[in-house]
N, C-alpha and C positions, 0 to 999 in steps of 0.2 A: 628547784631553782626557777625554771621557766623563762627567765629573761634572756633576751639576746645580749651577748657580751661583745663589745667592740674594743678590740685591743689596739693600742697605738704605740708605735716605737719610731724613733727618728732614723737611726743608721743601722741597717741590716748588714752585719758582717760576721766574722768568726770570733768575736770577743765575748766576754762573759755575760753582759746584760741581755743580749738577744738569745743567748743559749739558755739562760734561766727562763726567759719568757716563753721559749719553745716548750720547756718542761711544763710551765703553767698551762699553756694551751693543750698540751698532751693530756694533762691531768683532767681538765674539764671536758675535753673531747670524748674521753672514755665514758663520760656520763651523758652523752648524747645532747650536749648543749648546742644552741644555735650561736655559732661563733663567726666573727669576721675580724680581719686584720688590716690596719693601715700602717704602711711603712713609708719612709721618706726616699727610699731608693730601691732599685731592683737589680743591684750588682751581684747578688748572691750572698748567702750567709745562712746562719742557723734558722732564720725565719722563712726560708724559701721552701716551697713544696711541702707544706704542712697539711695539705688536704682540706683547707678551709678557704673561703673567698678572701682574696687579698687585693688591696688597692694601693697604688703608689701616688703619694702627694708631692713628689718631685723636689727633693732636697739634694743639693750638690755641694761638695767641698771644693774650694779653690785654693791655690797657693797664696792668694791675697786674702788677708783676714777681713777686710771691708767687704769684698765680694761674697765671702762665705757668710758674713753676718746678714747681708741683704738676701742671700739665698735662703737662709734660715728663717728670717722674718716672713718672706714671701711664701715659703712652704707652710708656715703656720696659718697664714691667711687662707691658703688653699685648703688646708686641713679643716679649718673652722667652717668654711663654706660647704665642704663635702659632707660634714656630719649633720648639717641642718636638715638633711632629708629624713633623719630618724625622729623628727619631732613628734610624730604620731605613734611611734613604736615604744614598747616597754624595754628599755635598754639600760645596761651599765657600761660606762666608759672606763676602761682599764688602761691607765697610762703607765708605760714602762720608762723609768728614769724621770728626772725633773724636766727634761727639755721640751717635750711636745705640748707647750702651753696652749696652742690653738684648740686642742681637744678639751682642755679644762674650761676655756671660755665658752666653747660650744655647749658643754655640759651645764654651765650656769644659765646660759640663755634659754636652753631647752628644758631646764629644771630636771635634769637627769643625774642620777648618782655618779660621782666620779671617784674611782679608786686609783691611788698612786702606789707604784712599786718602786721604791727609791733605792738606788744602788750607789749613788755618788755623793761626794761632799766637796770635792776640789773643782769648782766651776769658776772659770775666769771669763770676762772680768767680774769683779765683785758686784758691780751694779746689775749685771745680768742675773747673778745668783739671787740678789736681793729681790729683784722683780719676780723671778720664778718662785721663790719662797712665798711671796705675797699672793701670787696666783694660787698656789697650793693651799695656803691658809684659808682662803675664802671659797675654794671650790671643792676640796676633798671631803668626803664623808668617811673614808677609810684610807689608812696609810700603812704600807708594809715596808719595813726596813730589813736589810739583809744581815744585820749584825747588831749586837747590843751597843757596841761602840758608836755605830752610826746613829742609832736611836738616841743615844745620849747627846751626840753632837748636834743632830738636826731635828730634835723633837718639836712638835707643833702643839700649841695650847688648844684645848677644847675639841680635839679631833680624835676619833677612834683609831688608835695606832697599835701596832704589834710587830714583833720580830718573827719572821719566818726565814730560818736559815736555808741557804742554798743546799741543794743535794745534787747527786749525779744520776743520770738516767740508769735504769736497771741494766740496759745493754752494756753500758760502760763498765759497771761494777762486775758483771758476769765475765766480761773479757779480761778484766784485771785479775779476777779470782782464778780463772782458767790458766792464765799465764803463771800465776804463783804456784799452781799445782805441778807445773812441768819442771823437770830438772834442767836448769840452765847451765850451759857450758861455762867453765871458768874463764874470766877475761883478765888480760893483763893491763886493761885500761880502766881508769876511773873517770866517768863522764858526768859533768856538771851542766845542768840545763838552766836557761833563762828563756821564758816564753812571755812575750809582751808586745805592746804596740811600739812602733819606731818613734819614741818620744824620749827626750833627754830626762824628763822627770820620772821615767820608768827605770832609770839606772843603767841604760845601755852603755854609756861611757865608763861607768864604774865596773861593769862586767868585763869590758875590754882590759881595764887596768888590772883586775884580778887575774885574768888569763895571762897577762904579761908577767905578773909576779910569780905565777906557777909554771912558767915556760921551761924552767930549768929541769923540771921533772917530766920526762917524756911520756910517762904513763897517764898524766893528767890531761884530759881533753875537755873542751868547752863548746857546747852547742847553743847557739843563739837563734831562736825561732821567732821571727818578727811578723806581725800582722801588717805586711807591706808588700808592694810589688818589688821585683828585682831592680827596676829602674830607680825606685825610691831608695832602696838599700844601697845601690851603687853611688847615688848622689850623696847620701849621708856620709859614707865612709871613704869617698874618693881621695881625700887628702890625708887619710890616716894610715899609719904603718901598723897593720894588724899582726898579732902574734901567730906563729905557725900552728899553735894548738887550738885555735879558734875556728869554728866552722859556722858560716852564716846560712840561714834558711829563710825563704820567703813565706808568704801566706800558705797555711796548710788547712786542709779540710778535715783531717783527723790527726791525732797526736799519739795514738797508741804506740806506734813503732819507736817514737822518741822516748816515751816513758819506759818502754821495755828495755832500751839500751842504756838507760841512765842509772846513776847511783845517787844523785843528789839534785834537788831543785832549789834555785834561788828566787826570791822576790826582792828586788832592789829599789822599790819605789822610794823616792827621796822625800823625807818627812816634811821639809819646808816648801815643797812644790806640789806634792800629790799624796794624799792619805788614802791608802788602800782600805776599802770598806769591807771586803771579804777576801777575795783572791781565789777564784774558782780553780785556777791551775794548781794551787796548793792542795786543794781537796783531791783533784785528779791524781796528783803525784802521790798523795798519801794512800790512795786506793791501790797504787802499784808498790806500796811499801817504801817510797822514797822519803828519807828525812828531808826537812826543808829549813833553809835559813831565811828568815823574814824580818821585816822592820819591827821596831819596838813599840809601835802604836797602830791603832786601827783594828780592823777585823782580823788580820792574820794572828794577832795575839790570842784570839779565841780559838784558833786552830792548833797553834804550835806552842808547846811549853819547853822551856830551856832544859836541855839534857834529858828530855823525855822522848820527844819525837822530832827534835831539831833544835834550833837556836834562834833567839831574837837578837839581832845585831843591827846597829845603825848602818845603812847602806853606804854612808860616807867612810866608814871604817874598813877600807879595803884590805888593810893589813891583817886585821883580826879575822875577817872572812877568809882570806887566803890561807891563813894558818889553820883555820878549822877544816878547810877542804883538804889540806895536806894531812892533818891528823886523821880525818875520817878515812882517807885513802889507805892509811897504813894500820888502822886499828879495826880489824874485822869484827872483833867482839862488840865494840861500841857501835859500829855500823849496823850490825844485826839487831842489837837492842833497839836502836832508834827506828829501824825499819819495821820491826814487829809492832812497836807502839804506834807507829804511823797508821798501819793497817787497822789496828784496834780502834784508834781515835776516829778513823773515817766512818766506822759503823754507827757512830752517834748521829751522823747526818744521813739517816736512812730515807730513801725516796718515798717509802710508804708514809712516813710522818709528814714529809713535804706535801704529798698529794692530799692527805686528810686535812691539813691546815689550809690548803688552797680551797678545797671544796667547802670547808667550814666557813670560809670567808664569805661565801655567797649564800650559805644556809642561815646565817645568824646576823642579826642587826648589830 
């Protein structure tokens, strides 16, 4: 390989895209590469403490969209200037998500190869997405998509592009496997999980509706884990009458205990507002043998098959989802079948394959 690799990401938090980038960095770090990281914030997340040089180019979100937009543009200007110091070095600029366009412009000015790892398709406003796609189309020499459906939706003409499916860290899989080997005490509760950002388009309100519809059955419990602070959670739900079977949790650094106590995972992204391109929490749940109910479009359809390891149901169809939850809570044979198949399907997304594909990305033109 030989080249220094400069990784760039906008928002370091505990969501899927920084988690995947952390795996990419880990895969290349094991080969003794010269690696550096540029992130837009230092609030803590999966990209913290990776053991490589890290730089903050100061992006901040505000409650006001205009202020956030100005912060975003200013952060990209700072990022562009920061990368100019590499003009005499042999580098590859590896951009995670579509958003850090300042790094791509720097790559063009410096005539350095730019790689994009694309995770998302639902970017608003549309004009911003159009601009970002244009930057990618004129700067990228290689593009990685996280699913076939995303590649089909966002393909670029004349660019070397490929699909590299997300995987889970070996440590995560080992922990899930060890848990499966232990005899677990029988529980009189059936726990359904939703793990997501505190956004309406993630189906947060639909999850509350589903919990309300199932409230009559005292054995059905619902755990909502949100990538948000307690203040943000309180503000969002302050005017709502939440059902007694619903428990809210704020930002978590690890999710093992939640998967271990759950029976089912939901992904409720709303198809007309947000297309899920992969769904890393789905794969994590599968490692723990949890069946999943997911949308009927996007990356989750490449993970979950109807009546095999879960169900594909429109998130707006809260009645059907509620009925499925009730059915699974009462049909142990069906639940065990879906659970077994979930663990088997998870093996397809082997971390060894992910690592080889990432390394190959830098070995081949």
